[in-house]
C-alpha positions in Angstrom: 109.0 28.4 8.3 106.7 28.1 5.3 103.1 29.3 6.4 101.4 26.5 4.3 103.5 23.8 6.0 102.8 25.1 9.5 99.0 25.4 8.7 99.0 21.8 7.4 100.7 20.6 10.5 98.5 22.4 12.9 95.3 21.2 11.1 96.5 17.8 11.0 97.5 17.7 14.5 94.3 19.1 15.7 92.1 16.6 13.5 94.3 13.8 14.9 93.3 14.9 18.3 89.4 14.8 17.5 88.7 11.5 18.8 90.3 12.2 22.2 88.4 15.4 22.9 85.7 15.6 25.5 82.4 17.1 24.4 82.1 20.7 25.4 85.8 21.3 25.9 86.9 21.9 22.4 87.4 25.6 22.9 89.6 25.2 25.9 91.5 22.4 24.4 92.1 24.6 21.2 93.5 27.3 23.5 95.7 25.0 25.3 96.9 23.5 21.8 97.6 26.8 20.2 99.2 28.1 23.3 101.7 25.2 23.2 102.3 25.6 19.4 102.2 29.2 18.7 105.3 30.4 20.8 107.4 28.0 18.7 106.2 29.3 15.5 106.0 33.2 16.1 109.4 35.1 16.4 109.7 37.1 19.5 109.5 40.4 17.4 106.3 39.3 15.8 104.8 38.1 19.2 105.5 41.5 20.8 103.4 43.1 18.1 100.4 41.0 18.8 97.7 42.2 21.1 95.2 39.7 22.7 91.4 40.3 21.7 89.3 41.8 24.3 87.1 38.9 25.4 86.1 35.6 23.7 86.3 35.2 19.8 82.9 35.6 18.1 81.1 32.4 17.4 79.9 31.7 13.8 76.2 31.4 13.1 73.2 33.7 13.1 73.3 36.8 15.4 
């Protein structure tokens, strides 16, 4: 797979879902969306090397 093509596909799919998201649920819906997509993108060898982050991702904005 070409990374640019995969990135464009994921961004387009997520943007297309924007009108159907319920306010306040975007983070959980993003987790579900990526949880469905990423296993089909990462090879088993690459996925085996990944380690989940401890806790939620940092939010952008002032500290």
